[in-house]
C-alpha positions as CSV (number, residue, x, y, z in Angstrom):
1,X,0.0,0.0,0.0
2,X,1.5,3.4,-1.0
3,X,2.4,5.9,1.7
4,X,3.0,9.7,1.7
5,X,4.9,11.9,4.1
6,X,2.7,14.1,6.3
7,X,3.4,17.0,8.6
8,X,7.0,16.9,9.9
9,X,9.4,19.0,11.8
10,X,12.7,18.6,13.6
11,X,15.0,20.5,16.0
12,X,16.7,20.5,19.3
13,X,14.4,20.4,22.4
14,X,15.0,21.8,25.9
15,X,18.2,23.7,25.5
16,X,18.8,25.1,29.0
17,X,20.4,28.5,28.9
18,X,21.2,30.8,31.8
19,X,22.3,34.3,30.9
20,X,24.0,36.5,33.5
21,X,24.0,40.2,32.8
22,X,26.6,42.0,34.9
23,X,25.9,45.6,35.5
24,X,28.8,46.4,37.7
25,X,28.2,44.7,41.1
26,X,24.5,44.3,40.1
27,X,23.7,41.0,38.3
28,X,20.5,40.0,36.4
29,X,19.4,36.5,35.5
30,X,17.4,35.1,32.6
31,X,16.9,31.3,32.9
32,X,15.3,29.7,29.9
33,X,14.4,26.3,28.5
34,X,14.4,26.7,24.7
35,X,13.0,24.2,22.2
36,X,13.5,24.7,18.4
37,X,11.3,23.0,15.7
38,X,12.0,23.6,12.0
39,X,9.9,22.6,9.0
40,X,10.1,23.2,5.2
41,X,11.6,21.5,2.2
42,X,12.6,18.3,4.1
43,X,11.0,15.5,2.2
44,X,14.3,14.0,1.0
45,X,15.8,13.6,4.4
46,X,12.8,11.3,5.2
47,X,12.4,9.6,1.8
48,X,15.9,9.0,0.7
49,X,18.0,9.9,3.7
50,X,19.7,12.9,2.0
51,X,20.8,15.4,4.5
52,X,21.4,18.2,2.0
53,X,18.6,20.3,3.4
54,X,19.1,19.4,7.0
55,X,20.6,21.9,9.4
56,X,21.9,19.7,12.3
57,X,20.0,19.9,15.5
58,X,23.4,20.4,17.2
59,X,23.7,23.6,15.2
60,X,20.3,24.8,16.4
61,X,21.5,24.2,20.0
62,X,24.7,26.1,19.4
63,X,22.7,29.0,17.9
64,X,20.7,29.3,21.1
65,X,23.8,29.8,23.2
66,X,25.5,32.1,20.7
67,X,22.4,34.3,20.4
68,X,22.2,34.6,24.2
69,X,25.7,36.2,24.0
70,X,25.2,38.2,20.8
71,X,21.7,39.6,21.5
72,X,21.2,39.1,25.2
73,X,17.8,38.0,26.5
74,X,15.6,41.0,27.0
75,X,12.5,38.8,27.2
76,X,11.6,35.2,26.3
77,X,9.5,36.6,23.4
78,X,12.2,38.8,22.0
79,X,14.8,36.0,22.2
80,X,12.5,33.6,20.4
81,X,11.8,36.2,17.7
82,X,15.5,36.6,17.1
83,X,15.9,32.8,16.8
84,X,12.9,32.2,14.6
85,X,13.9,35.0,12.2
86,X,17.4,33.7,11.9
87,X,16.5,30.1,11.1
88,X,13.9,31.0,8.4
89,X,16.0,33.8,6.7
90,X,19.4,32.1,6.8
91,X,18.4,28.6,5.6
92,X,16.6,28.4,2.3
93,X,15.1,24.9,2.9
94,X,13.6,26.1,6.2
95,X,10.2,27.7,5.7
96,X,8.9,27.8,9.2
97,X,10.4,28.0,12.7
98,X,8.6,27.4,16.0
99,X,10.4,28.4,19.2
100,X,9.0,27.3,22.5
101,X,10.4,28.8,25.7
102,X,9.8,28.2,29.4
103,X,11.2,30.9,31.7
104,X,12.1,30.3,35.3
105,X,12.1,33.5,37.4
106,X,14.6,34.4,40.1
107,X,14.4,37.2,42.7
108,X,17.2,38.9,44.5
109,X,18.0,37.7,48.1
110,X,17.7,40.5,50.5
111,X,20.6,40.3,53.0
112,X,21.1,41.9,56.4
113,X,23.1,45.1,56.8
114,X,25.6,43.3,59.0
115,X,26.3,40.6,56.5
116,X,26.7,43.1,53.6
117,X,29.3,44.9,55.5
118,X,31.0,41.7,56.5
119,X,31.6,40.8,52.8
120,X,32.7,44.3,52.0
121,X,29.7,45.5,50.1
122,X,27.0,48.0,50.9
123,X,24.4,45.7,49.3
124,X,24.5,42.2,47.9
125,X,23.3,42.2,44.3
126,X,24.4,38.9,43.0
127,X,22.5,36.3,45.1
128,X,19.1,35.0,44.0
129,X,16.4,32.6,45.1
130,X,14.2,30.8,42.5
131,X,10.6,32.1,42.4
132,X,8.1,29.3,42.8
133,X,4.8,30.8,41.8
134,X,4.6,29.8,38.1
135,X,6.6,29.0,35.0
136,X,6.3,31.6,32.2
137,X,6.0,30.2,28.7
138,X,6.0,31.5,25.1
139,X,5.7,30.1,21.6
140,X,6.9,32.0,18.6
141,X,6.1,30.8,15.1
142,X,7.5,32.5,11.9
143,X,7.1,31.6,8.3
144,X,9.1,34.4,6.7
145,X,6.2,36.8,6.5
146,X,3.8,36.4,9.5
147,X,4.5,36.0,13.2
148,X,2.4,34.3,15.8
149,X,3.2,34.8,19.4
150,X,1.4,32.9,22.1
151,X,2.6,33.5,25.6
152,X,1.3,32.3,29.0
153,X,2.0,30.6,32.2
154,X,1.5,27.3,34.0
155,X,1.5,25.9,37.5
156,X,0.1,29.1,39.1
157,X,-1.9,27.8,42.1
158,X,-4.6,30.1,43.4
159,X,-7.3,29.8,46.0
160,X,-10.4,31.6,47.3
161,X,-11.3,30.4,50.8
162,X,-14.9,31.8,50.4
163,X,-17.2,33.7,47.9
164,X,-17.7,30.5,45.9
165,X,-20.8,28.3,45.5
166,X,-21.9,25.4,43.3
167,X,-25.5,24.4,43.2
168,X,-28.5,24.0,40.8
169,X,-26.7,21.5,38.6
170,X,-28.2,18.4,36.9
171,X,-28.9,15.5,39.2
172,X,-29.5,11.9,38.2
173,X,-29.4,8.6,40.0
174,X,-25.6,8.7,40.0
175,X,-25.3,12.1,41.6
176,X,-24.0,12.1,45.2
177,X,-22.4,15.6,45.3
178,X,-24.1,17.9,47.8
179,X,-24.8,21.5,46.8
180,X,-22.4,24.0,48.2
181,X,-23.2,27.6,49.2
182,X,-19.8,28.4,50.7
183,X,-16.8,26.5,49.4
184,X,-13.1,26.7,48.7
185,X,-12.3,27.4,45.0
186,X,-8.8,26.5,44.1
187,X,-7.1,25.8,40.8
188,X,-3.7,25.4,39.1
189,X,-3.8,27.9,36.3
190,X,-2.5,27.0,32.8
191,X,-3.1,29.9,30.5
192,X,-2.1,31.0,27.0
193,X,-2.8,34.3,25.3
194,X,-2.3,35.3,21.7
195,X,-0.9,38.6,20.6
196,X,-2.3,40.5,17.6
197,X,1.2,41.5,16.6
198,X,1.7,39.5,13.4
199,X,4.2,41.4,11.2
200,X,7.2,43.6,11.4
201,X,5.3,46.7,10.3
202,X,3.3,46.7,13.5
203,X,4.5,48.2,16.7
204,X,5.9,45.4,18.9
205,X,4.4,44.9,22.3
206,X,6.5,45.5,25.5
207,X,6.7,41.8,26.3
208,X,7.8,42.1,29.9
209,X,5.2,44.7,30.9
210,X,2.5,42.8,29.0
211,X,3.2,39.6,31.0
212,X,3.1,41.5,34.3
213,X,-0.2,43.2,33.5
214,X,-1.9,40.1,32.1
215,X,-1.0,38.2,35.3
216,X,-2.3,41.1,37.4
217,X,-5.6,41.3,35.7
218,X,-6.0,37.5,35.8
219,X,-5.4,37.4,39.5
220,X,-7.7,40.4,40.2
221,X,-10.5,38.7,38.3
222,X,-10.0,35.5,40.2
223,X,-10.1,37.3,43.5
224,X,-12.9,39.7,42.8
225,X,-15.4,37.3,41.1
226,X,-18.1,35.9,43.4
227,X,-18.1,32.6,41.8
228,X,-21.0,30.3,41.1
229,X,-18.8,28.0,39.0
230,X,-15.2,27.7,38.0
231,X,-16.4,28.2,34.4
232,X,-17.8,31.6,35.4
233,X,-14.5,32.6,37.0
234,X,-12.5,31.4,34.0
235,X,-14.6,33.6,31.7
236,X,-14.1,36.6,34.0
237,X,-10.4,36.1,34.0
238,X,-10.2,35.9,30.2
239,X,-12.6,38.9,29.8
240,X,-10.6,41.1,32.1
241,X,-7.4,40.4,30.1
242,X,-9.1,41.1,26.7
243,X,-10.8,44.3,28.0
244,X,-7.6,45.7,29.5
245,X,-4.8,44.6,27.1
246,X,-5.3,45.8,23.6
247,X,-2.3,43.8,22.3
248,X,-4.1,40.5,23.1
249,X,-7.0,39.0,21.1
250,X,-7.4,35.5,22.5
251,X,-7.0,33.8,25.9
252,X,-7.3,30.1,26.6
253,X,-7.3,28.6,30.1
254,X,-7.1,25.0,31.4
255,X,-8.2,25.0,35.0
256,X,-8.2,21.8,37.1
257,X,-10.5,22.2,40.0
258,X,-8.4,21.5,43.1
259,X,-11.2,20.1,45.2
260,X,-11.3,20.7,48.9
261,X,-13.9,18.6,50.8
262,X,-15.1,19.3,54.3
263,X,-14.0,16.6,56.7
264,X,-16.8,14.9,58.7
265,X,-15.8,15.5,62.3
266,X,-19.2,14.5,63.9
267,X,-17.9,11.0,64.9
268,X,-15.5,12.9,67.2
269,X,-18.2,15.1,68.6
270,X,-16.9,18.1,66.7
271,X,-18.6,20.6,64.5
272,X,-16.8,21.5,61.2
273,X,-17.9,25.0,60.5
274,X,-16.1,25.3,57.1
275,X,-12.7,25.1,58.9
276,X,-11.1,21.7,58.2
277,X,-10.9,20.3,54.6
278,X,-9.4,17.3,52.8
279,X,-7.4,18.5,49.8
280,X,-7.9,15.9,47.0
281,X,-5.3,15.7,44.2
282,X,-7.3,13.4,41.9
283,X,-9.6,12.8,40.3
284,X,-10.4,16.5,39.5
285,X,-12.7,18.5,37.4
286,X,-11.0,20.1,34.4
287,X,-12.5,23.3,33.1
288,X,-11.2,24.6,29.7
289,X,-12.3,27.4,27.5
290,X,-11.2,30.2,25.1
291,X,-12.2,33.8,25.5
292,X,-12.0,36.0,22.4
293,X,-12.2,39.6,21.4
294,X,-15.4,40.0,19.4
295,X,-14.9,39.3,15.7
296,X,-11.6,37.4,16.2
297,X,-10.9,33.9,15.0
298,X,-9.7,31.4,17.6
299,X,-6.1,30.2,16.8
300,X,-4.8,28.8,20.1
301,X,-5.0,25.0,19.7
302,X,-7.4,23.3,22.0
303,X,-4.6,21.1,23.3
304,X,-2.2,24.0,23.6
305,X,0.1,22.5,20.9
306,X,0.6,23.9,17.5
307,X,1.8,21.2,15.0
């Protein structure tokens, strides 16, 4: 039976690069995990084994490290844009580059005055502790003409200890869940947002400020929504971002409901007045949805990949 070659890509995945910028005694860290995927005129490397159009994956790895030195890392998005443009414009067989980046944030360690004087410095500016709130992510795709930038975050755990209810749902013979009029609402946010910057003629967003503002609006919406369902909260989070950030047209969230169940303390003669909970890790409800600017077509893949 005859076969044909379908969609294909190749590259070097998970290149860990840490860039230290030394501004005198003050140091700054950018800590990235960069994955490169290239596609284009690559049929022969699959069909006949000819490598004439194949840029070695080891070369893509080396390019990541060289670019960290040559261009620095202003932001994950800007670094990914430099890489994608390079691979598409420097290699004729390569028609499309996708750069996926995870960024791990660090914050400066504040030291005591006594210790600073002990080491001979007024202030320590080279010691850091890894931030643990979330992992920042971005995906840059370039085909020589158009850009697509989808940024986001994952593993951001948030909780409301009240102002959440869940009742009025469908009940059948298998339903055992009791209606809740005051419950804990917690989730581990995985979110992606797509920028409407698509070509070099447009003004490029301020990637760092955009991320900070998107996260701020997302958290404000989570905290300020009196929630009757996690779906409602998700929609408010996405809407707040779209309404406040003109550079973003689409937001997609995947929100696992981190269930907290009241523990029955009556066998011990104790009343549990919404104080003691059992935090269940699985199974969990998984709420996913896309929020769009009116008139915009959805482009963030449902499974958050982009083959």
